[in-house]
C-alpha positions in Angstrom: -14.5 -24.9 -2.1 -10.7 -23.5 -1.5 -8.1 -25.1 -3.8 -5.2 -26.8 -2.5 -1.8 -25.1 -3.6 1.4 -27.2 -4.3 4.5 -26.4 -2.7 5.6 -24.4 -5.9 2.5 -22.6 -5.8 3.1 -21.5 -2.6 6.4 -20.3 -2.7 5.3 -18.3 -6.1 2.3 -16.7 -3.7 5.0 -15.9 -1.3 7.1 -14.1 -3.6 4.5 -12.3 -5.5 3.1 -11.2 -2.1 6.5 -9.9 -1.0 7.1 -8.0 -4.3 3.7 -6.4 -4.3 4.2 -5.6 -0.6 7.5 -3.5 -1.3 5.9 -2.2 -4.5 3.0 -1.0 -2.3 5.6 0.5 0.4 7.6 2.3 -2.4 4.1 3.5 -4.0 3.0 4.7 -0.9 6.0 6.6 0.1 6.2 8.3 -3.4 2.7 9.1 -3.0 3.6 10.7 0.4 6.3 12.8 -0.4 4.5 14.3 -3.5 1.5 15.2 -1.3 3.6 16.4 1.4 5.7 18.7 -1.1 2.3 19.9 -2.7 0.5 20.7 0.1 2.6 20.9 3.6 5.5 22.3 2.1 3.8 25.3 0.2 1.5 25.6 3.2 3.7 25.7 5.9 7.2 26.3 4.7 8.8 22.8 6.5 11.4 20.6 4.9 10.4 17.9 2.0 10.1 14.5 3.0 12.9 12.0 1.8 11.3 8.6 0.4 13.0 6.9 3.6 11.4 9.0 6.0 8.1 9.0 4.1 8.4 4.9 4.4 9.1 5.1 8.0 6.0 7.5 8.7 3.8 5.4 6.6 4.9 2.2 8.4 4.3 4.1 11.8 1.0 4.9 10.8 -0.1 1.6 9.7 1.3 0.2 13.1 -1.3 2.5 14.9 -4.2 2.2 12.4 -3.8 -1.6 11.6 -7.0 -3.7 13.0 -5.9 -7.5 13.6 -9.3 -8.3 14.0 -10.5 -7.3 10.5 -7.2 -9.4 9.0 -8.0 -12.5 11.2 -11.9 -12.6 9.8 -12.8 -15.5 7.5 -11.8 -14.9 4.1 -14.3 -14.9 1.4 -11.9 -15.3 -1.7 -12.2 -18.2 -3.6 -8.7 -18.8 -4.2 -5.3 -17.5 -3.0 -4.9 -15.9 -6.3 -8.1 -14.0 -5.5 -6.8 -13.1 -2.0 -3.4 -12.1 -3.8 -5.3 -9.7 -6.3 -7.4 -8.5 -3.6 -4.2 -7.4 -1.8 -2.5 -5.9 -4.9 -5.6 -3.6 -5.6 -5.4 -2.5 -2.1 -1.5 -2.3 -2.1 -1.1 -0.4 -5.2 -4.5 0.5 -6.5 -5.2 2.7 -3.3 -2.0 4.6 -3.5 -2.4 5.5 -7.2 -6.0 6.9 -6.7 -4.7 8.9 -3.8 -2.0 10.3 -5.9 -4.2 11.0 -8.6 -7.0 12.8 -6.5 -3.7 14.8 -4.6 -2.4 15.8 -8.1 -5.9 17.1 -9.2 -6.5 19.1 -6.0 -2.9 20.4 -6.6 -3.2 21.8 -10.2 -6.9 22.7 -9.7 
């Protein structure tokens, strides 16, 4: 059974969502700039990406590959906090894993 959030709980949930979203956007751009520098700049001799350009490219790619049908399916989370934890894992954990794997490929 899903819990009912109080108004203050809803506000807190929205604030945390925004903070995690911005953190994920920054981390995604950070990851992109490093992967670009490690693999594209050294291979093709193109200029490095700025954080701003990397954020824009990431937003553009997300726009093209986002599937709204998958976002509207019934949630299987027990609570809103579980959904937030899943979102945080996707927004932050995935980028950290990609950065670590890219670094390992870069140095090995």
